[in-house]
C-alpha positions, 0 to 999 in steps of 0.5 A: 691507489688502495691504501697501503697497496704497493703494486710496483713489484707485482707481476703481469699475468696473461688472462687467456690460456690454452683451451680457455674456450670450452663451449664448442664451435657455435658462436665462436668469437675470436678474442672473446672465448666462451661467448654465449647468450641466455636463452630468451634474455638479452643477456650475454657472457664471455671471457675477458675479451681482447681489444678487438674482441670487445668490438666483435662481441658488440657487433653480435649484440642487438643495437636497435635502430638510429631512431630507437637505439638500444643501450648495452651495459658491459659488466666487468665482474672482476675485482682485480685490475685488468690491463691491456698490452698490445690489445691482449688482457692481463691482470696483476699477481702478487709475486708470491701468489702467482696462481691467486687473483687479487682480493681488494676490499675497497670501494669500486672507485678505489679499484678503478684508480688502482687499475689506472695506477697499475697501468702507469706502472706497466707503462713505466716498466716498458719505457725503462727498457730500450727494446720496449720489452716486458716480462709476463707470466702465464700458466703452462696449462690450465688446471682446476686445482690452483695447487697444480698450476705451473708458472712460465715466464716469457718476454714480449715486445710491447707497443701499447699499454692501456687500462680497461677503462682506456680500452672502453673509452676508445670504443666509445670514441669509435662511435659506440655511444650507447655503451656503459661499463660497470664494475662488479667486484667479485673474487674468482670462485668466491661468493660475492659481497652483498653490495655486489647484488645491489650494484647489479640491481641499481644498474638495471631497475630503471632500465627498459627490458630491452637493455642488453647486458654483457658479462665478463671475467677472466675465463667467462666462467663462475663470475660471469655466470653469477652476474648473468643469473642475477640479471636474469632474475631482475629482468624477469621480475621487471617484465612480469611486473610490467605485464601484470600492470598492463593487465590491471589497467585493461591493456591486455586480458589478465589470462593473456598476461599470465600465459605470456609469463608462463611461456617466457619464464616457466617453460619446462627445461630438459631433464638430466639423468642425475636430476633426482640426486639430492645433492645435484638438487642442492639439498645440503644441510645448510640449505635445508636449514635456510628453507626451514628457518625462512619458509619464503626461501623455498620459492626463492630456491625454486626460481634461482635453481631454474635460472642457474640451470638456464645459465649453466651447461647444456642440455638445460642451458648455454653456459659453462658452469652450473652454480648449484651442481658445481658444489657436489661435483667439486666434492667428488674431486675432493674425495679422490684427490691426494690429501695435499691437494684436498686443501684447495678443493675444500676451500673452493667447495665452501666458497661455492656453498656460500655463493649458492646460499646467497643466490637463494637469499637474493632470489627470496629478497627479489621476489618480495621487493622486486615488484615494487621497484627494489626500493629496499636494498639487498644489504638492508634486507640482509641486515634485517635477516642477519642471522642468515650470515651466521647460518652460512658461516657456521653451516657451509662446511656441514658435509661428509668430509670423510666420505668413502669413495666407491672404487668402481 
């Protein structure tokens, strides 16, 4: 168990809530809300699936043939433990902080041990009750601002308790051999730690282009989208590098290789009505400072902005959240919120700004070191550019917090 963390009294909160699925009726998978694929990439995302939902998602993901099987990597983008009761996903919550996901500053191995330990705590709770009953919690309804959420306690009868790892082991025993589970620990609606970028890069840089990637978090929203964007960037760099190498040794004409790259990775996306708004474009003070102090970040921003759009909502993408546009969209909510609700919105805005800043930094690093195989880690690159850490820390709240709202 993570040092000093006693989870004996932690409550169990169900992951899914009413209307968790917001993507419409296409490609709906029961038990895996918000399932989607990034256009042109072997990259998928969804909310935390039920036990049956895992199998149904993996049925949709290409598996290759017996002669040429295709590997699937499932990325759990959650820092908090995930427990399954009767095949449904739950997560622990601190009794005094029922509307906050846990933040555990520990290595991934410790988080996995914590998850297994918490599943044992829940098994003991169930076994201690004669009727195998267990108290669980859920939100009365979903609200974006955590300060507006209302908790409801219920009692259920429990037949099975498993950790996420145990569910995955069961899938592999059912014959899904080419399957790997990787945890990328990100806190909900927060910027990832720098090491999380390296976990993703290290897991993909030696994989063939056809390796399938599935990302999940509680609702399949921010953290899932983050993982999908980073995986798109890594895969794009690997494919482009391979095509250019083929052109260098004469396997394909250079013009053909460049045409393929343009067709696959540079085709125009539909325009939105607010595309020229500076804030929709991500032109915040701290981002402009980054582009000024690190000129190579201009190309990094252009590349990551395109992938953010592809992984975001329609008409440009197939997803739930645009990780750039959500900054100003949340600021608009802050502007019209009652003063006592602005506290939570403000923190979310700062987190979103930091996340976007780090995505641009990652794209800049990846453009420089990706083509040679990502030999330098992102953490090392950030160490060499440590002034960027101070820049975002000091600059993320440079917004007009007292902006007058147009009543119309």
